[in-house]
MOPAC internal coordinates of N, CA, C and O (Angstrom, degrees):
PM7 1SCF
backbone

  N    0.0000 0     0.00 0     0.00 0    0    0    0
  C    1.4447 1     0.00 0     0.00 0    1    0    0
  C    1.5209 1   112.07 1     0.00 0    2    1    0
  O    1.2310 1   120.28 1  -173.02 1    3    2    1
  N    1.3115 1   117.08 1     6.98 1    3    2    1
  C    1.4646 1   120.37 1  -177.53 1    5    3    2
  C    1.5281 1   111.69 1   -73.71 1    6    5    3
  O    1.2310 1   120.09 1   160.54 1    7    6    5
  N    1.3349 1   117.42 1   -19.46 1    7    6    5
  C    1.4654 1   119.03 1  -177.20 1    9    7    6
  C    1.5186 1   113.12 1   -93.99 1   10    9    7
  O    1.2310 1   119.55 1  -171.98 1   11   10    9
  N    1.3373 1   118.46 1     8.02 1   11   10    9
  C    1.4615 1   120.87 1   176.76 1   13   11   10
  C    1.5237 1   109.74 1   -72.53 1   14   13   11
  O    1.2310 1   120.85 1   -39.25 1   15   14   13
  N    1.3317 1   115.98 1   140.75 1   15   14   13
  C    1.4536 1   121.47 1   179.15 1   17   15   14
  C    1.5213 1   108.00 1   -98.23 1   18   17   15
  O    1.2310 1   120.90 1   -51.82 1   19   18   17
  N    1.3227 1   115.89 1   128.18 1   19   18   17
  C    1.4670 1   119.77 1  -177.43 1   21   19   18
  C    1.5278 1   110.58 1   -75.80 1   22   21   19
  O    1.2310 1   121.55 1   -13.61 1   23   22   21
  N    1.3282 1   114.64 1   166.39 1   23   22   21
  C    1.4669 1   120.77 1   179.26 1   25   23   22
  C    1.5296 1   109.96 1   -62.31 1   26   25   23
  O    1.2310 1   120.44 1   141.54 1   27   26   25
  N    1.3251 1   116.77 1   -38.46 1   27   26   25
  C    1.4638 1   120.54 1  -179.96 1   29   27   26
  C    1.5156 1   111.90 1   -62.13 1   30   29   27
  O    1.2310 1   120.67 1   138.19 1   31   30   29
  N    1.3277 1   116.32 1   -41.81 1   31   30   29
  C    1.4631 1   119.30 1   179.08 1   33   31   30
  C    1.5184 1   111.34 1   -67.87 1   34   33   31
  O    1.2310 1   120.34 1   141.49 1   35   34   33
  N    1.3349 1   116.95 1   -38.51 1   35   34   33
  C    1.4645 1   119.88 1   178.03 1   37   35   34
  C    1.5274 1   110.50 1   -63.43 1   38   37   35
  O    1.2310 1   120.35 1   137.09 1   39   38   37
  N    1.3417 1   116.94 1   -42.91 1   39   38   37
  C    1.4630 1   120.44 1   178.42 1   41   39   38
  C    1.5176 1   110.96 1   -64.05 1   42   41   39
  O    1.2310 1   119.95 1   139.21 1   43   42   41
  N    1.3340 1   117.71 1   -40.79 1   43   42   41
  C    1.4535 1   120.95 1  -179.85 1   45   43   42
  C    1.5254 1   110.66 1   -65.13 1   46   45   43
  O    1.2310 1   119.86 1   137.83 1   47   46   45
  N    1.3196 1   117.88 1   -42.17 1   47   46   45
  C    1.4585 1   121.18 1   178.96 1   49   47   46
  C    1.5271 1   110.70 1   -65.59 1   50   49   47
  O    1.2310 1   120.11 1   138.56 1   51   50   49
  N    1.3231 1   117.39 1   -41.44 1   51   50   49
  C    1.4632 1   120.66 1   178.45 1   53   51   50
  C    1.5224 1   110.37 1   -64.27 1   54   53   51
  O    1.2310 1   120.08 1   136.98 1   55   54   53
  N    1.3298 1   117.44 1   -43.02 1   55   54   53
  C    1.4634 1   121.66 1   178.85 1   57   55   54
  C    1.5255 1   110.31 1   -62.46 1   58   57   55
  O    1.2310 1   119.87 1   135.58 1   59   58   57
  N    1.3043 1   117.85 1   -44.42 1   59   58   57
  C    1.4624 1   120.83 1  -179.48 1   61   59   58
  C    1.5258 1   111.24 1   -66.10 1   62   61   59
  O    1.2310 1   119.88 1   143.27 1   63   62   61
  N    1.3292 1   117.83 1   -36.73 1   63   62   61
  C    1.4668 1   119.90 1   176.55 1   65   63   62
  C    1.5161 1   110.94 1   -63.37 1   66   65   63
  O    1.2310 1   120.54 1   137.96 1   67   66   65
  N    1.3385 1   116.57 1   -42.04 1   67   66   65
  C    1.4713 1   120.23 1   178.00 1   69   67   66
  C    1.5257 1   110.21 1   -63.54 1   70   69   67
  O    1.2310 1   120.28 1   136.26 1   71   70   69
  N    1.3223 1   117.08 1   -43.74 1   71   70   69
  C    1.4670 1   120.34 1  -179.24 1   73   71   70
  C    1.5264 1   111.49 1   -64.39 1   74   73   71
  O    1.2310 1   119.82 1   140.33 1   75   74   73
  N    1.3245 1   117.96 1   -39.67 1   75   74   73
  C    1.4624 1   121.07 1   177.61 1   77   75   74
  C    1.5249 1   110.11 1   -64.82 1   78   77   75
  O    1.2310 1   120.05 1   138.57 1   79   78   77
  N    1.3256 1   117.51 1   -41.43 1   79   78   77
  C    1.4636 1   121.18 1   177.95 1   81   79   78
  C    1.5252 1   110.91 1   -61.74 1   82   81   79
  O    1.2310 1   120.33 1   135.17 1   83   82   81
  N    1.3376 1   116.97 1   -44.83 1   83   82   81
  C    1.4641 1   120.88 1   178.64 1   85   83   82
  C    1.5158 1   110.64 1   -62.91 1   86   85   83
  O    1.2310 1   120.11 1   138.17 1   87   86   85
  N    1.3250 1   117.40 1   -41.83 1   87   86   85
  C    1.4620 1   121.08 1   179.55 1   89   87   86
  C    1.5215 1   110.97 1   -62.91 1   90   89   87
  O    1.2310 1   120.19 1   137.27 1   91   90   89
  N    1.3203 1   117.24 1   -42.73 1   91   90   89
  C    1.4684 1   120.66 1   179.22 1   93   91   90
  C    1.5214 1   110.07 1   -64.02 1   94   93   91
  O    1.2310 1   119.92 1   138.03 1   95   94   93
  N    1.3417 1   117.76 1   -41.97 1   95   94   93
  C    1.4677 1   120.72 1   178.56 1   97   95   94
  C    1.5185 1   110.55 1   -61.75 1   98   97   95
  O    1.2310 1   120.01 1   137.30 1   99   98   97
  N    1.3286 1   117.58 1   -42.70 1   99   98   97
  C    1.4604 1   120.94 1   179.29 1  101   99   98
  C    1.5222 1   110.43 1   -64.58 1  102  101   99
  O    1.2310 1   120.21 1   135.17 1  103  102  101
  N    1.3195 1   117.21 1   -44.83 1  103  102  101
  C    1.4637 1   119.92 1  -178.09 1  105  103  102
  C    1.5198 1   112.37 1   -67.03 1  106  105  103
  O    1.2310 1   119.77 1   149.37 1  107  106  105
  N    1.3304 1   118.04 1   -30.63 1  107  106  105
  C    1.4639 1   120.51 1   176.71 1  109  107  106
  C    1.5245 1   110.23 1   -76.69 1  110  109  107
  O    1.2310 1   120.21 1   144.03 1  111  110  109
  N    1.3375 1   117.21 1   -35.97 1  111  110  109
  C    1.4699 1   119.45 1  -174.73 1  113  111  110
  C    1.5215 1   112.59 1   -72.62 1  114  113  111
  O    1.2310 1   119.39 1   153.13 1  115  114  113
  N    1.3229 1   118.77 1   -26.87 1  115  114  113
  C    1.4655 1   120.26 1  -177.12 1  117  115  114
  C    1.5307 1   111.70 1   -62.65 1  118  117  115
  O    1.2310 1   118.43 1   124.86 1  119  118  117
  N    1.3446 1   120.60 1   -55.14 1  119  118  117
  C    1.4750 1   117.92 1   178.71 1  121  119  118
  C    1.5265 1   113.00 1   -66.20 1  122  121  119
  O    1.2310 1   119.97 1   150.26 1  123  122  121
  N    1.3488 1   117.66 1   -29.74 1  123  122  121
  C    1.4675 1   119.71 1   177.77 1  125  123  122
  C    1.5247 1   109.57 1   -64.97 1  126  125  123
  O    1.2310 1   120.21 1   134.86 1  127  126  125
  N    1.3356 1   117.21 1   -45.14 1  127  126  125
  C    1.4583 1   119.96 1   179.46 1  129  127  126
  C    1.5195 1   111.84 1   -67.52 1  130  129  127
  O    1.2310 1   119.91 1   143.98 1  131  130  129
  N    1.3244 1   117.77 1   -36.02 1  131  130  129
  C    1.4632 1   120.02 1   176.29 1  133  131  130
  C    1.5249 1   109.77 1   -63.81 1  134  133  131
  O    1.2310 1   120.08 1   138.17 1  135  134  133
  N    1.3116 1   117.46 1   -41.83 1  135  134  133
  C    1.4645 1   120.98 1   178.43 1  137  135  134
  C    1.5257 1   110.91 1   -64.51 1  138  137  135
  O    1.2310 1   120.25 1   135.32 1  139  138  137
  N    1.3264 1   117.12 1   -44.68 1  139  138  137
  C    1.4640 1   120.13 1   179.28 1  141  139  138
  C    1.5261 1   111.18 1   -63.77 1  142  141  139
  O    1.2310 1   120.23 1   143.13 1  143  142  141
  N    1.3266 1   117.17 1   -36.87 1  143  142  141
  C    1.4571 1   120.36 1   177.89 1  145  143  142
  C    1.5238 1   110.50 1   -68.37 1  146  145  143
  O    1.2310 1   120.79 1   142.23 1  147  146  145
  N    1.3283 1   116.10 1   -37.77 1  147  146  145
  C    1.4613 1   120.02 1   178.85 1  149  147  146
  C    1.5327 1   110.73 1   -66.39 1  150  149  147
  O    1.2310 1   120.61 1   141.59 1  151  150  149
  N    1.3105 1   116.43 1   -38.41 1  151  150  149
  C    1.4682 1   120.61 1   179.55 1  153  151  150
  C    1.5285 1   109.94 1   -72.74 1  154  153  151
  O    1.2310 1   120.03 1   144.95 1  155  154  153
  N    1.3238 1   117.55 1   -35.05 1  155  154  153
  C    1.4507 1   121.17 1   179.53 1  157  155  154
  C    1.5105 1   113.58 1   109.20 1  158  157  155
  O    1.2310 1   120.15 1  -167.32 1  159  158  157
  N    1.3291 1   117.32 1    12.68 1  159  158  157
  C    1.4651 1   120.78 1  -178.03 1  161  159  158
  C    1.5257 1   110.53 1   -70.25 1  162  161  159
  O    1.2310 1   120.02 1   143.12 1  163  162  161
  N    1.3397 1   117.57 1   -36.88 1  163  162  161
  C    1.4624 1   119.92 1  -176.04 1  165  163  162
  C    1.5252 1   111.80 1   -66.15 1  166  165  163
  O    1.2310 1   120.29 1   143.06 1  167  166  165
  N    1.3155 1   117.05 1   -36.94 1  167  166  165
  C    1.4679 1   119.54 1   176.98 1  169  167  166
  C    1.5177 1   110.91 1   -68.05 1  170  169  167
  O    1.2310 1   120.59 1   145.65 1  171  170  169
  N    1.3264 1   116.48 1   -34.35 1  171  170  169
  C    1.4676 1   120.27 1  -178.26 1  173  171  170
  C    1.5232 1   111.19 1   -67.08 1  174  173  171
  O    1.2310 1   119.92 1   146.91 1  175  174  173
  N    1.3259 1   117.76 1   -33.09 1  175  174  173
  C    1.4721 1   119.95 1  -179.46 1  177  175  174
  C    1.5271 1   111.84 1   -97.67 1  178  177  175
  O    1.2310 1   120.03 1  -177.84 1  179  178  177
  N    1.3193 1   117.55 1     2.16 1  179  178  177
  C    1.4622 1   121.51 1   172.70 1  181  179  178
  C    1.4964 1   115.80 1    86.45 1  182  181  179
  O    1.2310 1   118.99 1  -158.66 1  183  182  181
  N    1.3242 1   119.54 1    21.34 1  183  182  181
  C    1.4592 1   121.12 1   179.25 1  185  183  182
  C    1.5181 1   113.30 1   -95.37 1  186  185  183
  O    1.2310 1   119.93 1   168.12 1  187  186  185
  N    1.3114 1   117.75 1   -11.88 1  187  186  185
  C    1.4577 1   121.03 1  -178.30 1  189  187  186
  C    1.5199 1   109.61 1  -121.05 1  190  189  187
  O    1.2310 1   121.06 1   -32.84 1  191  190  189
  N    1.3249 1   115.58 1   147.16 1  191  190  189
  C    1.4727 1   118.37 1  -178.84 1  193  191  190
  C    1.5185 1   111.51 1   -91.61 1  194  193  191
  O    1.2310 1   120.10 1   180.00 1  195  194  193

């Protein structure tokens, strides 16, 4: 029974997976938004002043 994973470990792994996913989304969105701002798409849809 030494290889059983406790509820706490499962929650920690799930939380870390969510945080890694959020971090990857943020890191991908930054250059995409910079590119869209450079092209002028954000001003066209009203997100930039």
